[in-house]
N, C-alpha and C positions, 0 to 999 in steps of 0.2 A: 019932467024930463021928456024929451022927444028927440027925433032923429036930427033936427037942425041943431039942437044944443050939443048933442054928441059930436056932430061934424065940426062945430065951432071949437069944441074942446080939443078934438084931434088936430085941427088946424093950428091951434095955439100951443098946446102942450104935448102933442103927439109926436111919435117917431115912427117913420116908415122906411123900411129898407129890405134888401135882399142880401142874404149871407151865404157864402160858400162854406159849408162845414166840411173840413178835411177829415178824413178818417184817420183816427189814431192807430198806430201799429198795435196789433194784438187786441183790438177793440171789436167786440161783437155786440155792443150795446144796441146799436141801431141796424144791425146786419152789416153785411159787407157791400160797399158801393163798388160796382165794377170799375168805375173810372176814378176811384180814390176820393170822391167828395159827393156831397148831396146839397141840394138847394133848400134854403129855409127863408121864407118871407117873414119878416118881423114887423108887427104893428102893435104899438104899445103907447100907453099914456102914463106920464109921471106927474105926480103932484105931492105937495106937502099936506094937502087937505084930504085926509082919509075919508071923511064923510061924503065928499062929492064922488069919489071913486066907488064907494059902497052904493051910492044912489045910481050910478051908471050900471053897476053890476046887477042891481035889483031890476032896473029897466030892461036889461038883457036877460032876465030870468035866471040870474046866477050862473051863467055859462062860463064865466071866467074866474080866475083866481087872482087875488091881490096879494102882493108880497112887499116887504120893505127892502129898500136898497141901503141897508145900514153899512156905513163905512167907519169902522172903529178908528182909523188913522186920521179922521177928520171930526173930532168930537164937538166942535163948535158949529157944525153944519146941521141945519134942521133936517129931521128924518124925512126921507122921500119915499113915497109908496108908488108902486108900479102895478098897472093892470095890463096884461099881455094877452093878445088874442091868438089862438092857434089857427091853423089853416082852415078848418071847418067853420070856425067862428068868423074868420075874415070873409069867407065866401058868402055868409049870410048877412053880415053887417055892412061891408063896403059898398055893395050896390045901393043900399038904402040911404047911405049918407052922401054918395057921389055928387048928386045935384046940389047939395048944400055946401060943399067945400069951396073954398076960395084959394087958399094958399097951397094946399097939398092935393089938389084935384088931379094933376098930371101924375103924381106918384101913385095915387090910388088907381088910376086907369092902368098903369103899368103893372101894379100888383094883381089886379083882377085878370089881366091878360096872362100874366105868369102863372097864376093859380090854375087857370084853365089849361095851360100847357102841361103843368105838373099832373093835373087830374087825368089827362089822357094816357099817362104812362106811369110806371112805378118810379119811386124815388131813386132807385139805384141805376135806372137807365131811362133816358129819354132822347129821342132823335132831335128834340127841340133845344139842345144845349146851346147851339149857336144863337138862337133868339134870346134865350135866358141870359147868355153872356152880354148881349146888347142891352137887355133890360137892366142887368146889374150895373153896367156902365152909365146908362141914362139916369138911374136912380142916384148913383154916386154924384153925378154932375148936378142934378136937381137939389140934392141935399147938401151940397158944398157950402160951407160957411166961410166968411172972411172976404177978402178982396177978390175981385174977378179979374 
């Protein structure tokens, strides 16, 4: 296992995005967002091969957790496992794989920029919301599937 392999796996099986988490009424689980939402970058890998995800996790010194994406309403579908990286893990891993990426290089550049913007301020307030909105839109365009 090495950074090139991990980059290839993320290029092929990975998912990279930015989510706007709306605050639920009467929810204090993540504190109150002054503007009603918070930003969350999501980087994860899905695979039906649990052993390769365990190997990735071992390579990363067990920084991440692996969970299954069991869907009881689809019993004939093979079990899928997911490894998801939190913001701190993304800050450590993404710069190391950036030069090895082919397909998702632009998405990762945007995530790195966005994580830097979030790190400058708290999650409940950032003057960088305008730029984060643009990153949100750019990622949505880059991740678009289907006909153009």
